[in-house]
Structure formats: structure tokens, C-alpha cells
C-alpha positions, 0 to 999 in steps of 0.5 A: 339725157342718156342712160347707161344699160344697167338703168335700163335693165332697172327700169325695165325689170321695175316696169315688169314687177307693176305690171305683175303686181297690178295684174295680180291685184285684179285678179285676187279682186275679182275686177277680170272675173265677169260678173258676181253675185251674193247669197246669204247663209245663217249658221247657228255656229261656224267653228272660227271661220272669218271673213274673206275665208274661200267658197266653194261650190261642187269642190271648186273656189268660186267666191269668198265669204264678204260679211259675217254678221249677227243678227240678235234674236234669230234661232240661227244668229250667225250671217254670212254673205258669200260673193261668187262667180256668176255660173254658180247656180243654187237649188232649193236644196242646195246645202251649205257647210262649214269645212277645214281646208288642208292640214292648216285647217283654214275654215272655208264654206262649201256649196253643193249644187242641190238635185233636180226636181227643187227650183233654182234660188234668185240671186241673194237668197238665204240658205240654212246652214249646216252648223259644224259640231263643236269639239267640245261636244266631240270631247264629250262624245268621246269621254261617254264612249269611254266610260261605255267599255268601261261598263261593258269591260266590267259586265264582261268581267264576270263572263269571262271568269266564268268562260275560264272555269269551264275550260279549266281542266280541258287543256290537253283537250284544246291542244288537240284541237288546235293541232288536229285542226292545223293538221287538217288546214295542211293537208287541205292546202297540200291538197289545192296545189296538187290540184292546182298542177294535176287537175285530173286527179279529180276524175281519176278512178281508185 
């Protein structure tokens, strides 16, 4: 049985496509990434983080969230199981945060390396995560800030009125003061410009 050149080309393209697809499957599935390790992180709030979300270590992607569980009765009821590459080393003072990636708002886990002399954690250790601030709390704080600004404005109104009363009738004096200030600034500017090109005048007699 013989094949035409078009059939051979089509078969070749299909073979290459399947090879690329298998390679991507292995890479994405971490089958070619060497050994991995598992950590657990406890949160009280995860701001919409989902399973398979990426995990970063010191700003570098190293794994993904493997499981999200709810632990009844726990102070921090959300337990995440994350799988990272073997190179990741966490210390007792390492921290875990829920952060937002890019403009699309994708949630991810950020792990910090920690600092010496804190000891390294063993694989499978449970880390206490730092909860993100819920949006409703941010809105409450903004509303509180706006209320404080309104109160400050109301309290400053009598002071502003008193200052206006004190300055009333002194418009001419204020105008002269501003004019003198501008004249002085112009003189200083001209003098510095002149000295820039004729510095010897600083020591000139007379």
C-alpha cells in the first residue's frame, strides 16, 4: 500500500501534535518535574481561592493547591493541602498569604522562605496562614474614614470662619506681603543666576 504525499504530511503533523500534547500533559501534571512534597496551611478566610490555584515561593511558582477542606470546630476552619517542588524549604517562621495575580484577579498562595535561626520544617507540617482582609471590612473602614473626614470638616468650619474674620479688612496688607515675597524671590533667582556665571563677585571688594 502506497500513500500520497499529502497523506504522509497529514500523518506527520498528527504525530507531532500528539507528541506535543503528551509533553504538555506531562509537564502540567508534574510527571517530569521530579519529586514533590506536600504542605498544609490553615486559614480562617481564603477570599475565593480554589483548588488548583498556583503556589508561589519567594515570588516563583513552585506548585499548586491540591485540596481545600473545611475542618469543623477549628479556630481556622479552612485547611489547604498544597504540593510544591522538592526544592522548597520552609522554616518555622515562614508565612503563607492569599494574594491576587495580575489584572484578572486570580488568587494564589505565596509562601515566604522564613529567616534564620528558625529551624526548617519537615514535609507535611501545618503552617498557620495569614488571612486576607475581606472586602466588606475594607468598605467599612472606608465608610468610617469618610465619616471622620466629615466630622473634621465640621469641626474646622468655626476656625476657618474666625480666620476669615481676622483677615477681613487687611486685603491691601496681604497683597503687599505677597508682592514683596515675589519680588524677593525674583531678586534671589537673578542673584544666583548671576553668580553661577560670575562666581568671583563673591570675593570682589566694594
